[in-house]
N, C-alpha and C positions, 0 to 999 in steps of 0.2 A: 527711311523709306517713305516716299510721298504717298498721300492719300490715293492718288490715281493709280500708283503702282500696286498698292494693297488691293484696290478694287479690282484691277485687272487679274491679279493672282486669285482672288476669290471667285471671279467669273470662270477662270480656267478650271478651278477645282470642281465647280458645279457642272461644267461641260464635259469633264472627263468621262469616258465610257469604259467601265471595267471590262476586262477579259473574263468571261464566265465559262467554266467547264462543268458539265453536269455528270454525275455518277448515279446510275439507277440501280436500286435494289429491287429485283423483281419479286422477291418473297413478300415484301411489305409494301410494294408500289411506292417507295420513297425515293425522292430526289435529294442528293447531297450536292453541294457546290464548292468548287474552289474559285474564289473571286480575286482577281489579280489587278493591282494597280498597273496601268499600261506604261507608267514612267519609272517603275522600279521593280524590284523582285519581291516586294511585299505582297502578301495575300491573306485572305481569310478563308476559313473552312466553315461552312454552314450546314448544320444538321447531319453529321456523319452517323452511319449506321453500324451497329454491332450485329454480326450474324448469330442468331440464337435459335437452336432447335428445341422447341418446347417439349417434345416427347421424351427426349433424352436428357434435357437440362444442360446441354453442352453449348459452348460458345466457340466461335471461330472469328477470324479477322480478315477474311478475303476482301470485303468491301473497304475496310480501313486501309489495308495494305495497298490496294490499288491507288487510293488517294496519296498515301505516303510515297509510293513509287513515282507517281507523277511529280510530286513536289521535289523529291530528291533529284530526279532526272533533269528537271528544269532549273534546279538550284534556287528554288523559291524560299522565302523566309516567312514563316507563319506569324502574323501579328495577332490574329484573333481566332478563337474557336467559338462559334456562336450557335447557341440553341435558340430557335425562335419561340419555343415553349416546351413544357414538359409533355413529351409525346406519349400517346397512349397506344401506339400501334407498332413501335419498334424501340429497341434499346439503343442508347447512345454509345458510340465508340470514342467520344471525345477524350477521356482520360488516357486511353491507349495511344491515341495519336499525339496528345500533348507530351507524353513521356518520351516519345521518339523525336518530336519536332519542336517542342516548346509552344509558345503562344499563350495568350490570356483567354481563359475559359469564362464565357459570359452568358447571361440570360437576363430577362427583365426582372425588375425589382419586386414584382408581384409574385415571384416564386414563393415568397413567404406565405402568401395565402394558400397556394397549392400545397405547400409542405404541411401547413397546419391541418388542412382538410384530410390529406391522405396519410399523414402521420397518425391520425386518429383511426382511419379506416384500417390501417395495417398494424395498429397498436405498436408503433415503432419504439415507444419507450423514451425515457429522458435522455438517452445517449444520442438520439437523433435530433440535431439542432434544427429549429424551424426559422432560422434567421437568414437563410441563403448563403451562409458562410462556406458551404461546400464549393461554391463557385468563386473565381478570382475577382469577378466584377459583376455588378448588378446595374443594368441600364435603367436610366430614368426616362420618362416620356420626353421626347424632343431633345434628347441628349445628342450632342455632336461628338463624333470620334473620327479617327483617320486610319486608312490603310495606305501607307505611303503618302502620296499626294492626293489620294481620293478622299473627299469629304463625305462622311456618312452620317445618317441620322437614324436613331432608334425611335420608332413610333408605337405607342401602346395601342393594341388592337384587340381588346378583350371581346368575349362573346362565345368563342369556341372553348377557351379556358380563360381564367382571370389573368394569367401571366403572358398571354400571347403578345408578341411584338413583331412588327414588320421592320425591315431594314432598307433604307433608301441609300444606295451606294452609287454615286454618280447618277446616271440616268436609269438605273436598274432598281426594281423593288422586289425584295424577297419577302413574299407574303405569308410564309408559314402555312398554317391551315385555315387562314381567313377565307381564302378564295381557292377555287379550282379553275381548270380551263373553262372557257365559256360554255361548252356543251355539258359540263358536269356541275356547274353552279357554285355552291358554297359548302362550307364544312358544317357538320352537325353542331348543335348548341345545347345538348341535353346532358353533358357530363356535369358533375358537381361543380358549381360556380359558373356554368355556362348560361347564356341567356340570348334568345333570338333577337330581341329588340336591341340589345347591346351590340350583337354581331352586325346588325344592319347599320348602326351608327359607325362602327369601325370600317365597314366596307365603304361607306360614303366618304370617310376620311381619306381612304386610299384613292377614291375616284376623283378627288380634288386635284390630283397631280396631272401634269400635261398628258395629252392623248398619246404622245410618242414614247412616253416612258415604258420601258420593258418591264414586264411582270414575270417573275419566276415562281413556279409552284413547288410546294413541298411534296405533293402527291399527284399521281395521275393513274387512274384506274381503267383507262382505255375503254370508255363506254362504247357499246355496240360493236366491240371488236376492232376499233380503229387503231392505228399505230400510236406509239408513245408520243405525247406532246407535253411540253412543260414550260414553254415560253410564249407569252402573248403580249398585248399592250393594254394600257389603260383605256384607250379608245375602243379596242375590240371588246373589252369587258363591259364598258358602258353600253355598247350597242347590242351585244349578243349573249351576255351571260343569262342563262335560262332562269336563274333565280332572282337576279337584281337588275338585269338590263332594261333599257328603254324606260327608265324612270319609275320602276315599280315602287309602290308606296310601302311605308314601313308596316302598316297593318296587314297588307296582303302578304308581305314577306314573312312576317311573324306567323300568320296563320298557316302558310305553306310549310315553313320550317318545323313548326311544332307538330303538324300532322305527319310530315315525313319522318321526323326523328322518332316518333312513337312506334314506327315499324322497323327500326334498325336494330340489328343485333350488336352486342358489345364487340369491339375489336378482338381478334384472336389473341393478341399478345398484351392486352391491357393490364393484366395483373403483374406479370414480370416487368413490363415497361415502366409502370408508375413507380414501383418500388425502387428500381434502379435509377430512373431519370430524375426523380425528386432528390436523389443523392448525387447529382451531377455526373451520372454515368457509372458510379461506383456501386458494387454489390454490398448488401449488408455484411457486417463483420461475421467471420466464421464463428461457429459455436465451439463448445469445449472439446468436440471431437475433430476440430480443424476442418469441418465441412460447412460450406455456405448453403443457406436455405432461403427460398422465397416462399411467402405465405399465399394461401388460397382462402381468403375470407369468404364465408358462406353467406349468400344473399346480401352482399354488401352494396350491390347496385340494382 
């Protein structure tokens, strides 16, 4: 293969626009995505949600089943199941989907830091490995991977959590919790291992991409009662994001973020979410009565 042919193929991979379908979980205001290579049946699933009723401790799979039904109906093949970070507001359904459809379950390599922190918080014991081995693959910063012909890049975007990663898939950026829609700003940075200055740097890393690149949010809380929105562009974020738009300085951002975070309540599902998601979506092992339990540590946050 000639150098010119290789260059042309590389350019095509970068220019491909993935087909993106969003699934919204209204209980947790979370967006999950099926991202398809337009030239094949290969796809990835990003941040799938497990339905969890805290009051009864019961789980169901309506959200995951909707994703599965779509993939089976369109005869897609799952290459990747991607978690952008260890979510603190919903439980992952990735293992349930993987059991039915396959795919490589992956997260950023700094999951080890999160596991070490919350393994101690929940006194998870020596049976809980803190090496990320619950996942099939741990992305490194700037790692390249593929969904069919789509060239993808994993970008470390810490600040909200140490393990946050954004995924650049063709011309689409899946930002995790680093950013929200322009009228909602940015994610909080006060969880253990979070840092507002680090979050600012991560946002700027994403702002370096071309203005036309599409950005897909992990959450939308519909501020001021507006309709659900989950897709914007790098250019729109640069101009209009209420927290970082129009060239806001790092010092101003940090002051704003720290003041705002001090007023926020903990997410409703933070305790079950962290215990499950740090285990790649698996619940802790059943105890000697064959019952699974989740812990409620007192004054842990």
